[in-house]
mmCIF file as gemmi writes it, N, C-alpha and C atoms, coordinates in Angstrom:
data_model
loop_
_atom_site.group_PDB
_atom_site.id
_atom_site.type_symbol
_atom_site.label_atom_id
_atom_site.label_alt_id
_atom_site.label_comp_id
_atom_site.label_asym_id
_atom_site.label_entity_id
_atom_site.label_seq_id
_atom_site.pdbx_PDB_ins_code
_atom_site.Cartn_x
_atom_site.Cartn_y
_atom_site.Cartn_z
_atom_site.occupancy
_atom_site.B_iso_or_equiv
_atom_site.pdbx_formal_charge
_atom_site.auth_seq_id
_atom_site.auth_asym_id
_atom_site.pdbx_PDB_model_num
ATOM 1 N N . MET Axp A 1 ? 43.968 -63.677 26.183 1 0 ? 1 A 1
ATOM 2 C CA . MET Axp A 1 ? 42.784 -63.582 25.314 1 0 ? 1 A 1
ATOM 3 C C . MET Axp A 1 ? 42.527 -64.904 24.773 1 0 ? 1 A 1
ATOM 4 N N . SER Axp A 2 ? 41.248 -65.356 24.738 1 0 ? 2 A 1
ATOM 5 C CA . SER Axp A 2 ? 40.917 -66.572 24.253 1 0 ? 2 A 1
ATOM 6 C C . SER Axp A 2 ? 40.81 -66.469 22.674 1 0 ? 2 A 1
ATOM 7 N N . THR Axp A 3 ? 40.954 -67.691 22.099 1 0 ? 3 A 1
ATOM 8 C CA . THR Axp A 3 ? 40.946 -67.777 20.663 1 0 ? 3 A 1
ATOM 9 C C . THR Axp A 3 ? 39.727 -67.168 20.05 1 0 ? 3 A 1
ATOM 10 N N . LYS Axp A 4 ? 38.604 -67.407 20.709 1 0 ? 4 A 1
ATOM 11 C CA . LYS Axp A 4 ? 37.344 -66.909 20.156 1 0 ? 4 A 1
ATOM 12 C C . LYS Axp A 4 ? 37.289 -65.327 20.171 1 0 ? 4 A 1
ATOM 13 N N . ARG Axp A 5 ? 37.778 -64.831 21.289 1 0 ? 5 A 1
ATOM 14 C CA . ARG Axp A 5 ? 37.84 -63.263 21.41 1 0 ? 5 A 1
ATOM 15 C C . ARG Axp A 5 ? 38.847 -62.749 20.396 1 0 ? 5 A 1
ATOM 16 N N . ARG Axp A 6 ? 40.022 -63.418 20.189 1 0 ? 6 A 1
ATOM 17 C CA . ARG Axp A 6 ? 41.002 -63.047 19.274 1 0 ? 6 A 1
ATOM 18 C C . ARG Axp A 6 ? 40.513 -62.915 17.875 1 0 ? 6 A 1
ATOM 19 N N . VAL Axp A 7 ? 39.804 -64.095 17.464 1 0 ? 7 A 1
ATOM 20 C CA . VAL Axp A 7 ? 39.15 -64.06 16.208 1 0 ? 7 A 1
ATOM 21 C C . VAL Axp A 7 ? 38.184 -63.07 15.931 1 0 ? 7 A 1
ATOM 22 N N . ALA Axp A 8 ? 37.375 -62.751 16.875 1 0 ? 8 A 1
ATOM 23 C CA . ALA Axp A 8 ? 36.31 -61.753 16.828 1 0 ? 8 A 1
ATOM 24 C C . ALA Axp A 8 ? 37.011 -60.388 16.645 1 0 ? 8 A 1
ATOM 25 N N . ALA Axp A 9 ? 38.063 -60.084 17.472 1 0 ? 9 A 1
ATOM 26 C CA . ALA Axp A 9 ? 38.738 -58.809 17.277 1 0 ? 9 A 1
ATOM 27 C C . ALA Axp A 9 ? 39.356 -58.712 15.969 1 0 ? 9 A 1
ATOM 28 N N . ILE Axp A 10 ? 39.997 -59.814 15.4 1 0 ? 10 A 1
ATOM 29 C CA . ILE Axp A 10 ? 40.593 -59.699 14.006 1 0 ? 10 A 1
ATOM 30 C C . ILE Axp A 10 ? 39.451 -59.441 13.062 1 0 ? 10 A 1
ATOM 31 N N . ALA Axp A 11 ? 38.387 -60.062 13.267 1 0 ? 11 A 1
ATOM 32 C CA . ALA Axp A 11 ? 37.272 -59.826 12.238 1 0 ? 11 A 1
ATOM 33 C C . ALA Axp A 11 ? 36.817 -58.341 12.302 1 0 ? 11 A 1
ATOM 34 N N . ALA Axp A 12 ? 36.738 -57.746 13.545 1 0 ? 12 A 1
ATOM 35 C CA . ALA Axp A 12 ? 36.293 -56.412 13.765 1 0 ? 12 A 1
ATOM 36 C C . ALA Axp A 12 ? 37.158 -55.444 13.103 1 0 ? 12 A 1
ATOM 37 N N . VAL Axp A 13 ? 38.487 -55.71 13.313 1 0 ? 13 A 1
ATOM 38 C CA . VAL Axp A 13 ? 39.536 -54.811 12.76 1 0 ? 13 A 1
ATOM 39 C C . VAL Axp A 13 ? 39.491 -54.921 11.197 1 0 ? 13 A 1
ATOM 40 N N . PHE Axp A 14 ? 39.358 -56.173 10.631 1 0 ? 14 A 1
ATOM 41 C CA . PHE Axp A 14 ? 39.409 -56.309 9.211 1 0 ? 14 A 1
ATOM 42 C C . PHE Axp A 14 ? 38.15 -55.66 8.557 1 0 ? 14 A 1
ATOM 43 N N . LEU Axp A 15 ? 36.969 -55.935 9.214 1 0 ? 15 A 1
ATOM 44 C CA . LEU Axp A 15 ? 35.793 -55.295 8.61 1 0 ? 15 A 1
ATOM 45 C C . LEU Axp A 15 ? 35.843 -53.786 8.671 1 0 ? 15 A 1
ATOM 46 N N . THR Axp A 16 ? 36.35 -53.258 9.771 1 0 ? 16 A 1
ATOM 47 C CA . THR Axp A 16 ? 36.537 -51.768 9.886 1 0 ? 16 A 1
ATOM 48 C C . THR Axp A 16 ? 37.476 -51.195 8.709 1 0 ? 16 A 1
ATOM 49 N N . SER Axp A 17 ? 38.537 -51.916 8.608 1 0 ? 17 A 1
ATOM 50 C CA . SER Axp A 17 ? 39.557 -51.396 7.492 1 0 ? 17 A 1
ATOM 51 C C . SER Axp A 17 ? 38.995 -51.579 6.09 1 0 ? 17 A 1
ATOM 52 N N . GLN Axp A 18 ? 38.223 -52.568 5.85 1 0 ? 18 A 1
ATOM 53 C CA . GLN Axp A 18 ? 37.512 -52.735 4.53 1 0 ? 18 A 1
ATOM 54 C C . GLN Axp A 18 ? 36.494 -51.645 4.248 1 0 ? 18 A 1
ATOM 55 N N . VAL Axp A 19 ? 35.611 -51.453 5.361 1 0 ? 19 A 1
ATOM 56 C CA . VAL Axp A 19 ? 34.682 -50.449 5.169 1 0 ? 19 A 1
ATOM 57 C C . VAL Axp A 19 ? 35.177 -49.018 4.972 1 0 ? 19 A 1
ATOM 58 N N . LEU Axp A 20 ? 36.22 -48.627 5.803 1 0 ? 20 A 1
ATOM 59 C CA . LEU Axp A 20 ? 36.898 -47.364 5.745 1 0 ? 20 A 1
ATOM 60 C C . LEU Axp A 20 ? 37.558 -47.226 4.384 1 0 ? 20 A 1
ATOM 61 N N . ALA Axp A 21 ? 38.259 -48.288 3.816 1 0 ? 21 A 1
ATOM 62 C CA . ALA Axp A 21 ? 38.836 -48.187 2.576 1 0 ? 21 A 1
ATOM 63 C C . ALA Axp A 21 ? 37.856 -47.864 1.454 1 0 ? 21 A 1
ATOM 64 N N . ILE Axp A 22 ? 36.784 -48.48 1.463 1 0 ? 22 A 1
ATOM 65 C CA . ILE Axp A 22 ? 35.723 -48.396 0.448 1 0 ? 22 A 1
ATOM 66 C C . ILE Axp A 22 ? 35.221 -46.947 0.608 1 0 ? 22 A 1
ATOM 67 N N . LEU Axp A 23 ? 34.765 -46.542 1.757 1 0 ? 23 A 1
ATOM 68 C CA . LEU Axp A 23 ? 34.405 -45.161 1.977 1 0 ? 23 A 1
ATOM 69 C C . LEU Axp A 23 ? 35.349 -44.075 1.58 1 0 ? 23 A 1
ATOM 70 N N . ILE Axp A 24 ? 36.558 -44.181 1.999 1 0 ? 24 A 1
ATOM 71 C CA . ILE Axp A 24 ? 37.509 -43.184 1.631 1 0 ? 24 A 1
ATOM 72 C C . ILE Axp A 24 ? 37.984 -43.139 0.314 1 0 ? 24 A 1
ATOM 73 N N . HIS Axp A 25 ? 38.385 -44.282 -0.231 1 0 ? 25 A 1
ATOM 74 C CA . HIS Axp A 25 ? 38.922 -44.327 -1.614 1 0 ? 25 A 1
ATOM 75 C C . HIS Axp A 25 ? 37.813 -44.357 -2.624 1 0 ? 25 A 1
ATOM 76 N N . GLY Axp A 26 ? 36.634 -44.922 -2.326 1 0 ? 26 A 1
ATOM 77 C CA . GLY Axp A 26 ? 35.537 -45.088 -3.316 1 0 ? 26 A 1
ATOM 78 C C . GLY Axp A 26 ? 34.731 -43.795 -3.39 1 0 ? 26 A 1
ATOM 79 N N . PHE Axp A 27 ? 34.516 -43.009 -2.254 1 0 ? 27 A 1
ATOM 80 C CA . PHE Axp A 27 ? 33.569 -41.867 -2.227 1 0 ? 27 A 1
ATOM 81 C C . PHE Axp A 27 ? 34.331 -40.631 -1.951 1 0 ? 27 A 1
ATOM 82 N N . VAL Axp A 28 ? 34.946 -40.563 -0.768 1 0 ? 28 A 1
ATOM 83 C CA . VAL Axp A 28 ? 35.534 -39.289 -0.453 1 0 ? 28 A 1
ATOM 84 C C . VAL Axp A 28 ? 36.591 -38.839 -1.39 1 0 ? 28 A 1
ATOM 85 N N . LEU Axp A 29 ? 37.484 -39.599 -1.881 1 0 ? 29 A 1
ATOM 86 C CA . LEU Axp A 29 ? 38.57 -39.299 -2.741 1 0 ? 29 A 1
ATOM 87 C C . LEU Axp A 29 ? 38.242 -39.519 -4.251 1 0 ? 29 A 1
ATOM 88 N N . ALA Axp A 30 ? 36.974 -40.001 -4.606 1 0 ? 30 A 1
ATOM 89 C CA . ALA Axp A 30 ? 36.759 -40.268 -5.963 1 0 ? 30 A 1
ATOM 90 C C . ALA Axp A 30 ? 36.984 -39.177 -6.964 1 0 ? 30 A 1
ATOM 91 N N . ARG Axp A 31 ? 36.576 -37.924 -6.64 1 0 ? 31 A 1
ATOM 92 C CA . ARG Axp A 31 ? 36.844 -36.746 -7.43 1 0 ? 31 A 1
ATOM 93 C C . ARG Axp A 31 ? 38.236 -36.481 -7.562 1 0 ? 31 A 1
ATOM 94 N N . ASP Axp A 32 ? 39.13 -36.646 -6.556 1 0 ? 32 A 1
ATOM 95 C CA . ASP Axp A 32 ? 40.478 -36.36 -6.619 1 0 ? 32 A 1
ATOM 96 C C . ASP Axp A 32 ? 41.171 -37.346 -7.598 1 0 ? 32 A 1
ATOM 97 N N . TYR Axp A 33 ? 40.753 -38.675 -7.512 1 0 ? 33 A 1
ATOM 98 C CA . TYR Axp A 33 ? 41.252 -39.666 -8.406 1 0 ? 33 A 1
ATOM 99 C C . TYR Axp A 33 ? 40.852 -39.602 -9.872 1 0 ? 33 A 1
ATOM 100 N N . ALA Axp A 34 ? 39.689 -38.835 -10.119 1 0 ? 34 A 1
ATOM 101 C CA . ALA Axp A 34 ? 39.079 -38.8 -11.494 1 0 ? 34 A 1
ATOM 102 C C . ALA Axp A 34 ? 40.085 -38.388 -12.591 1 0 ? 34 A 1
ATOM 103 N N . PRO Axp A 35 ? 41.01 -37.418 -12.398 1 0 ? 35 A 1
ATOM 104 C CA . PRO Axp A 35 ? 41.87 -37.057 -13.457 1 0 ? 35 A 1
ATOM 105 C C . PRO Axp A 35 ? 42.865 -38.016 -13.811 1 0 ? 35 A 1
ATOM 106 N N . PHE Axp A 36 ? 43.092 -39.06 -12.969 1 0 ? 36 A 1
ATOM 107 C CA . PHE Axp A 36 ? 44.11 -40.056 -13.167 1 0 ? 36 A 1
ATOM 108 C C . PHE Axp A 36 ? 43.566 -41.326 -13.808 1 0 ? 36 A 1
ATOM 109 N N . TYR Axp A 37 ? 42.306 -41.475 -13.919 1 0 ? 37 A 1
ATOM 110 C CA . TYR Axp A 37 ? 41.839 -42.678 -14.419 1 0 ? 37 A 1
ATOM 111 C C . TYR Axp A 37 ? 42.114 -42.805 -16.008 1 0 ? 37 A 1
ATOM 112 N N . GLY Axp A 38 ? 42.612 -43.893 -16.369 1 0 ? 38 A 1
ATOM 113 C CA . GLY Axp A 38 ? 43.017 -44.105 -17.788 1 0 ? 38 A 1
ATOM 114 C C . GLY Axp A 38 ? 44.554 -43.817 -18.026 1 0 ? 38 A 1
ATOM 115 N N . SER Axp A 39 ? 45.091 -43.021 -17.245 1 0 ? 39 A 1
ATOM 116 C CA . SER Axp A 39 ? 46.506 -42.804 -17.345 1 0 ? 39 A 1
ATOM 117 C C . SER Axp A 39 ? 47.288 -43.462 -16.212 1 0 ? 39 A 1
ATOM 118 N N . LEU Axp A 40 ? 47.205 -43.04 -15.057 1 0 ? 40 A 1
ATOM 119 C CA . LEU Axp A 40 ? 47.984 -43.596 -13.93 1 0 ? 40 A 1
ATOM 120 C C . LEU Axp A 40 ? 47.152 -44.784 -13.209 1 0 ? 40 A 1
ATOM 121 N N . LEU Axp A 41 ? 45.901 -44.516 -13.168 1 0 ? 41 A 1
ATOM 122 C CA . LEU Axp A 41 ? 45.037 -45.504 -12.48 1 0 ? 41 A 1
ATOM 123 C C . LEU Axp A 41 ? 44.224 -46.253 -13.578 1 0 ? 41 A 1
ATOM 124 N N . ARG Axp A 42 ? 44.598 -47.599 -13.667 1 0 ? 42 A 1
ATOM 125 C CA . ARG Axp A 42 ? 43.839 -48.425 -14.69 1 0 ? 42 A 1
ATOM 126 C C . ARG Axp A 42 ? 42.86 -49.335 -13.96 1 0 ? 42 A 1
ATOM 127 N N . PRO Axp A 43 ? 41.836 -49.7 -14.663 1 0 ? 43 A 1
ATOM 128 C CA . PRO Axp A 43 ? 40.907 -50.776 -14.144 1 0 ? 43 A 1
ATOM 129 C C . PRO Axp A 43 ? 41.551 -52.051 -13.672 1 0 ? 43 A 1
ATOM 130 N N . MET Axp A 44 ? 41.065 -52.721 -12.82 1 0 ? 44 A 1
ATOM 131 C CA . MET Axp A 44 ? 41.68 -54.027 -12.292 1 0 ? 44 A 1
ATOM 132 C C . MET Axp A 44 ? 41.728 -55.028 -13.465 1 0 ? 44 A 1
ATOM 133 N N . THR Axp A 45 ? 40.76 -54.94 -14.38 1 0 ? 45 A 1
ATOM 134 C CA . THR Axp A 45 ? 40.852 -55.937 -15.527 1 0 ? 45 A 1
ATOM 135 C C . THR Axp A 45 ? 41.982 -55.782 -16.289 1 0 ? 45 A 1
ATOM 136 N N . ASP Axp A 46 ? 42.647 -54.591 -16.426 1 0 ? 46 A 1
ATOM 137 C CA . ASP Axp A 46 ? 43.703 -54.27 -17.184 1 0 ? 46 A 1
ATOM 138 C C . ASP Axp A 46 ? 45.122 -54.731 -16.599 1 0 ? 46 A 1
ATOM 139 N N . ASN Axp A 47 ? 45.011 -55.18 -15.334 1 0 ? 47 A 1
ATOM 140 C CA . ASN Axp A 47 ? 46.22 -55.672 -14.74 1 0 ? 47 A 1
ATOM 141 C C . ASN Axp A 47 ? 46.137 -57.073 -14.186 1 0 ? 47 A 1
ATOM 142 N N . PRO Axp A 48 ? 46.305 -58.062 -15.073 1 0 ? 48 A 1
ATOM 143 C CA . PRO Axp A 48 ? 46.104 -59.457 -14.732 1 0 ? 48 A 1
ATOM 144 C C . PRO Axp A 48 ? 47.135 -59.975 -13.693 1 0 ? 48 A 1
ATOM 145 N N . GLY Axp A 49 ? 48.277 -59.188 -13.595 1 0 ? 49 A 1
ATOM 146 C CA . GLY Axp A 49 ? 49.27 -59.699 -12.591 1 0 ? 49 A 1
ATOM 147 C C . GLY Axp A 49 ? 48.948 -59.242 -11.082 1 0 ? 49 A 1
ATOM 148 N N . TRP Axp A 50 ? 47.92 -58.594 -10.918 1 0 ? 50 A 1
ATOM 149 C CA . TRP Axp A 50 ? 47.497 -58.199 -9.544 1 0 ? 50 A 1
ATOM 150 C C . TRP Axp A 50 ? 46.147 -58.781 -9.28 1 0 ? 50 A 1
ATOM 151 N N . PRO Axp A 51 ? 46.056 -59.888 -8.547 1 0 ? 51 A 1
ATOM 152 C CA . PRO Axp A 51 ? 44.698 -60.53 -8.343 1 0 ? 51 A 1
ATOM 153 C C . PRO Axp A 51 ? 43.924 -59.625 -7.411 1 0 ? 51 A 1
ATOM 154 N N . ILE Axp A 52 ? 42.642 -59.727 -7.572 1 0 ? 52 A 1
ATOM 155 C CA . ILE Axp A 52 ? 41.726 -58.916 -6.891 1 0 ? 52 A 1
ATOM 156 C C . ILE Axp A 52 ? 41.606 -59.262 -5.376 1 0 ? 52 A 1
ATOM 157 N N . PHE Axp A 53 ? 42.063 -60.34 -5.093 1 0 ? 53 A 1
ATOM 158 C CA . PHE Axp A 53 ? 42.041 -60.736 -3.576 1 0 ? 53 A 1
ATOM 159 C C . PHE Axp A 53 ? 43.199 -60.192 -2.823 1 0 ? 53 A 1
ATOM 160 N N . MET Axp A 54 ? 44.171 -59.547 -3.427 1 0 ? 54 A 1
ATOM 161 C CA . MET Axp A 54 ? 45.418 -59.239 -2.75 1 0 ? 54 A 1
ATOM 162 C C . MET Axp A 54 ? 45.142 -58.074 -1.805 1 0 ? 54 A 1
ATOM 163 N N . LEU Axp A 55 ? 44.323 -57.051 -2.034 1 0 ? 55 A 1
ATOM 164 C CA . LEU Axp A 55 ? 43.998 -55.981 -1.172 1 0 ? 55 A 1
ATOM 165 C C . LEU Axp A 55 ? 43.327 -56.517 0.154 1 0 ? 55 A 1
ATOM 166 N N . PRO Axp A 56 ? 42.243 -57.339 -0.014 1 0 ? 56 A 1
ATOM 167 C CA . PRO Axp A 56 ? 41.573 -57.847 1.265 1 0 ? 56 A 1
ATOM 168 C C . PRO Axp A 56 ? 42.662 -58.774 2.072 1 0 ? 56 A 1
ATOM 169 N N . ALA Axp A 57 ? 43.468 -59.307 1.41 1 0 ? 57 A 1
ATOM 170 C CA . ALA Axp A 57 ? 44.49 -60.292 2.049 1 0 ? 57 A 1
ATOM 171 C C . ALA Axp A 57 ? 45.484 -59.469 2.786 1 0 ? 57 A 1
ATOM 172 N N . SER Axp A 58 ? 45.847 -58.289 2.257 1 0 ? 58 A 1
ATOM 173 C CA . SER Axp A 58 ? 46.825 -57.457 2.96 1 0 ? 58 A 1
ATOM 174 C C . SER Axp A 58 ? 46.08 -56.748 4.147 1 0 ? 58 A 1
ATOM 175 N N . HIS Axp A 59 ? 44.844 -56.461 4.042 1 0 ? 59 A 1
ATOM 176 C CA . HIS Axp A 59 ? 44.055 -55.96 5.22 1 0 ? 59 A 1
ATOM 177 C C . HIS Axp A 59 ? 43.904 -57.025 6.243 1 0 ? 59 A 1
ATOM 178 N N . LEU Axp A 60 ? 43.812 -58.349 5.866 1 0 ? 60 A 1
ATOM 179 C CA . LEU Axp A 60 ? 43.579 -59.285 6.911 1 0 ? 60 A 1
ATOM 180 C C . LEU Axp A 60 ? 45.042 -59.43 7.603 1 0 ? 60 A 1
ATOM 181 N N . ALA Axp A 61 ? 46.011 -59.466 6.897 1 0 ? 61 A 1
ATOM 182 C CA . ALA Axp A 61 ? 47.397 -59.544 7.523 1 0 ? 61 A 1
ATOM 183 C C . ALA Axp A 61 ? 47.621 -58.459 8.49 1 0 ? 61 A 1
ATOM 184 N N . MET Axp A 62 ? 47.169 -57.187 8.058 1 0 ? 62 A 1
ATOM 185 C CA . MET Axp A 62 ? 47.412 -55.998 8.985 1 0 ? 62 A 1
ATOM 186 C C . MET Axp A 62 ? 46.408 -56.174 10.163 1 0 ? 62 A 1
ATOM 187 N N . SER Axp A 63 ? 45.351 -56.788 10.014 1 0 ? 63 A 1
ATOM 188 C CA . SER Axp A 63 ? 44.359 -56.965 11.181 1 0 ? 63 A 1
ATOM 189 C C . SER Axp A 63 ? 44.958 -57.989 12.095 1 0 ? 63 A 1
ATOM 190 N N . VAL Axp A 64 ? 45.462 -59.008 11.602 1 0 ? 64 A 1
ATOM 191 C CA . VAL Axp A 64 ? 46.055 -60.027 12.563 1 0 ? 64 A 1
ATOM 192 C C . VAL Axp A 64 ? 47.37 -59.304 13.328 1 0 ? 64 A 1
ATOM 193 N N . ALA Axp A 65 ? 48.153 -58.573 12.625 1 0 ? 65 A 1
ATOM 194 C CA . ALA Axp A 65 ? 49.318 -57.985 13.173 1 0 ? 65 A 1
ATOM 195 C C . ALA Axp A 65 ? 48.859 -56.968 14.264 1 0 ? 65 A 1
ATOM 196 N N . PHE Axp A 66 ? 47.824 -56.206 14.033 1 0 ? 66 A 1
ATOM 197 C CA . PHE Axp A 66 ? 47.449 -55.247 14.984 1 0 ? 66 A 1
ATOM 198 C C . PHE Axp A 66 ? 46.844 -55.866 16.205 1 0 ? 66 A 1
ATOM 199 N N . VAL Axp A 67 ? 45.981 -56.894 16.121 1 0 ? 67 A 1
ATOM 200 C CA . VAL Axp A 67 ? 45.437 -57.633 17.28 1 0 ? 67 A 1
ATOM 201 C C . VAL Axp A 67 ? 46.424 -58.254 18.115 1 0 ? 67 A 1
ATOM 202 N N . LEU Axp A 68 ? 47.415 -58.941 17.362 1 0 ? 68 A 1
ATOM 203 C CA . LEU Axp A 68 ? 48.475 -59.617 18.168 1 0 ? 68 A 1
ATOM 204 C C . LEU Axp A 68 ? 49.372 -58.654 18.821 1 0 ? 68 A 1
ATOM 205 N N . LEU Axp A 69 ? 49.7 -57.496 18.215 1 0 ? 69 A 1
ATOM 206 C CA . LEU Axp A 69 ? 50.547 -56.497 18.774 1 0 ? 69 A 1
ATOM 207 C C . LEU Axp A 69 ? 49.813 -55.877 20.024 1 0 ? 69 A 1
ATOM 208 N N . LEU Axp A 70 ? 48.506 -55.662 19.826 1 0 ? 70 A 1
ATOM 209 C CA . LEU Axp A 70 ? 47.798 -55.052 20.965 1 0 ? 70 A 1
ATOM 210 C C . LEU Axp A 70 ? 47.813 -56.056 22.225 1 0 ? 70 A 1
ATOM 211 N N . GLU Axp A 71 ? 47.549 -57.247 21.817 1 0 ? 71 A 1
ATOM 212 C CA . GLU Axp A 71 ? 47.576 -58.26 22.868 1 0 ? 71 A 1
ATOM 213 C C . GLU Axp A 71 ? 48.831 -58.439 23.69 1 0 ? 71 A 1
ATOM 214 N N . ARG Axp A 72 ? 49.924 -58.192 22.991 1 0 ? 72 A 1
ATOM 215 C CA . ARG Axp A 72 ? 51.246 -58.347 23.57 1 0 ? 72 A 1
ATOM 216 C C . ARG Axp A 72 ? 51.674 -56.996 24.222 1 0 ? 72 A 1
ATOM 217 N N . THR Axp A 73 ? 51.076 -55.923 23.744 1 0 ? 73 A 1
ATOM 218 C CA . THR Axp A 73 ? 51.474 -54.565 24.37 1 0 ? 73 A 1
ATOM 219 C C . THR Axp A 73 ? 50.783 -54.296 25.687 1 0 ? 73 A 1
ATOM 220 N N . LEU Axp A 74 ? 49.362 -54.569 25.738 1 0 ? 74 A 1
ATOM 221 C CA . LEU Axp A 74 ? 48.634 -54.193 26.912 1 0 ? 74 A 1
ATOM 222 C C . LEU Axp A 74 ? 48.855 -55.11 27.998 1 0 ? 74 A 1
ATOM 223 N N . GLY Axp A 75 ? 48.852 -54.706 29.241 1 0 ? 75 A 1
ATOM 224 C CA . GLY Axp A 75 ? 48.962 -55.557 30.409 1 0 ? 75 A 1
ATOM 225 C C . GLY Axp A 75 ? 48.528 -54.766 31.629 1 0 ? 75 A 1
ATOM 226 N N . ASP Axp A 76 ? 49.041 -55.111 32.842 1 0 ? 76 A 1
ATOM 227 C CA . ASP Axp A 76 ? 48.778 -54.39 34.113 1 0 ? 76 A 1
ATOM 228 C C . ASP Axp A 76 ? 49.625 -53.137 34.08 1 0 ? 76 A 1
ATOM 229 N N . GLY Axp A 77 ? 49.09 -52.201 34.697 1 0 ? 77 A 1
ATOM 230 C CA . GLY Axp A 77 ? 49.884 -50.932 34.824 1 0 ? 77 A 1
ATOM 231 C C . GLY Axp A 77 ? 49.238 -49.743 34.252 1 0 ? 77 A 1
ATOM 232 N N . PRO Axp A 78 ? 49.82 -48.638 34.258 1 0 ? 78 A 1
ATOM 233 C CA . PRO Axp A 78 ? 49.239 -47.463 33.738 1 0 ? 78 A 1
ATOM 234 C C . PRO Axp A 78 ? 49.005 -47.588 32.154 1 0 ? 78 A 1
ATOM 235 N N . ILE Axp A 79 ? 47.825 -47.033 31.701 1 0 ? 79 A 1
ATOM 236 C CA . ILE Axp A 79 ? 47.453 -47.247 30.357 1 0 ? 79 A 1
ATOM 237 C C . ILE Axp A 79 ? 48.161 -46.35 29.421 1 0 ? 79 A 1
ATOM 238 N N . LEU Axp A 80 ? 48.594 -45.079 29.781 1 0 ? 80 A 1
ATOM 239 C CA . LEU Axp A 80 ? 49.296 -44.185 29.003 1 0 ? 80 A 1
ATOM 240 C C . LEU Axp A 80 ? 50.536 -44.789 28.275 1 0 ? 80 A 1
ATOM 241 N N . PRO Axp A 81 ? 51.452 -45.246 29.107 1 0 ? 81 A 1
ATOM 242 C CA . PRO Axp A 81 ? 52.703 -45.801 28.503 1 0 ? 81 A 1
ATOM 243 C C . PRO Axp A 81 ? 52.449 -46.947 27.582 1 0 ? 81 A 1
ATOM 244 N N . GLN Axp A 82 ? 51.38 -47.806 27.952 1 0 ? 82 A 1
ATOM 245 C CA . GLN Axp A 82 ? 51.063 -48.925 27.103 1 0 ? 82 A 1
ATOM 246 C C . GLN Axp A 82 ? 50.476 -48.4 25.739 1 0 ? 82 A 1
ATOM 247 N N . ALA Axp A 83 ? 49.608 -47.474 25.811 1 0 ? 83 A 1
ATOM 248 C CA . ALA Axp A 83 ? 49.038 -46.909 24.646 1 0 ? 83 A 1
ATOM 249 C C . ALA Axp A 83 ? 50.128 -46.136 23.761 1 0 ? 83 A 1
ATOM 250 N N . ILE Axp A 84 ? 51.157 -45.521 24.302 1 0 ? 84 A 1
ATOM 251 C CA . ILE Axp A 84 ? 52.147 -44.999 23.606 1 0 ? 84 A 1
ATOM 252 C C . ILE Axp A 84 ? 53.126 -46.032 22.882 1 0 ? 84 A 1
ATOM 253 N N . ARG Axp A 85 ? 53.279 -47.07 23.7 1 0 ? 85 A 1
ATOM 254 C CA . ARG Axp A 85 ? 54.116 -48.241 23.134 1 0 ? 85 A 1
ATOM 255 C C . ARG Axp A 85 ? 53.449 -48.851 22.016 1 0 ? 85 A 1
ATOM 256 N N . PHE Axp A 86 ? 52.117 -49.103 22.067 1 0 ? 86 A 1
ATOM 257 C CA . PHE Axp A 86 ? 51.314 -49.715 21.014 1 0 ? 86 A 1
ATOM 258 C C . PHE Axp A 86 ? 51.367 -48.768 19.804 1 0 ? 86 A 1
ATOM 259 N N . ARG Axp A 87 ? 51.161 -47.478 19.969 1 0 ? 87 A 1
ATOM 260 C CA . ARG Axp A 87 ? 51.108 -46.565 18.855 1 0 ? 87 A 1
ATOM 261 C C . ARG Axp A 87 ? 52.391 -46.51 18.119 1 0 ? 87 A 1
ATOM 262 N N . VAL Axp A 88 ? 53.489 -46.451 18.908 1 0 ? 88 A 1
ATOM 263 C CA . VAL Axp A 88 ? 54.901 -46.468 18.147 1 0 ? 88 A 1
ATOM 264 C C . VAL Axp A 88 ? 55.107 -47.773 17.426 1 0 ? 88 A 1
ATOM 265 N N . LEU Axp A 89 ? 54.723 -48.916 18.002 1 0 ? 89 A 1
ATOM 266 C CA . LEU Axp A 89 ? 54.92 -50.195 17.305 1 0 ? 89 A 1
ATOM 267 C C . LEU Axp A 89 ? 54.027 -50.385 16.125 1 0 ? 89 A 1
ATOM 268 N N . ALA Axp A 90 ? 52.71 -49.709 16.229 1 0 ? 90 A 1
ATOM 269 C CA . ALA Axp A 90 ? 51.752 -49.881 15.226 1 0 ? 90 A 1
ATOM 270 C C . ALA Axp A 90 ? 52.297 -48.944 13.969 1 0 ? 90 A 1
ATOM 271 N N . TYR Axp A 91 ? 52.869 -47.767 14.322 1 0 ? 91 A 1
ATOM 272 C CA . TYR Axp A 91 ? 53.375 -46.896 13.329 1 0 ? 91 A 1
ATOM 273 C C . TYR Axp A 91 ? 54.556 -47.629 12.527 1 0 ? 91 A 1
ATOM 274 N N . LEU Axp A 92 ? 55.387 -48.375 13.269 1 0 ? 92 A 1
ATOM 275 C CA . LEU Axp A 92 ? 56.543 -49.068 12.616 1 0 ? 92 A 1
ATOM 276 C C . LEU Axp A 92 ? 55.987 -50.182 11.692 1 0 ? 92 A 1
ATOM 277 N N . LEU Axp A 93 ? 54.882 -50.659 12.017 1 0 ? 93 A 1
ATOM 278 C CA . LEU Axp A 93 ? 54.211 -51.815 11.135 1 0 ? 93 A 1
ATOM 279 C C . LEU Axp A 93 ? 53.686 -51.293 9.824 1 0 ? 93 A 1
ATOM 280 N N . ARG Axp A 94 ? 53.378 -50.078 9.748 1 0 ? 94 A 1
ATOM 281 C CA . ARG Axp A 94 ? 52.754 -49.663 8.45 1 0 ? 94 A 1
ATOM 282 C C . ARG Axp A 94 ? 53.769 -49.595 7.312 1 0 ? 94 A 1
ATOM 283 N N . PRO Axp A 95 ? 53.134 -49.733 6.173 1 0 ? 95 A 1
ATOM 284 C CA . PRO Axp A 95 ? 54.075 -49.889 4.996 1 0 ? 95 A 1
ATOM 285 C C . PRO Axp A 95 ? 54.66 -48.618 4.551 1 0 ? 95 A 1
């Protein structure tokens, strides 16, 4: 994989993870989070020890890891064993 293609893949995975995080946590689960605002969930301004850029930085690190893992996992041969191997390794990467 060329560097240009690798950077494009990382950008696509990063953008997808950011958009899905906003959609899921900002809209789909907003009513489920509502009872916890003020007690367990505090605004970002109340927590100066957690910089606002940390969540996108963690998504970027995850994007790089997934693209590099996919690049190393896929090769010639049947696709099913490669897909299973990638899925198992991706599962082990999650926090």
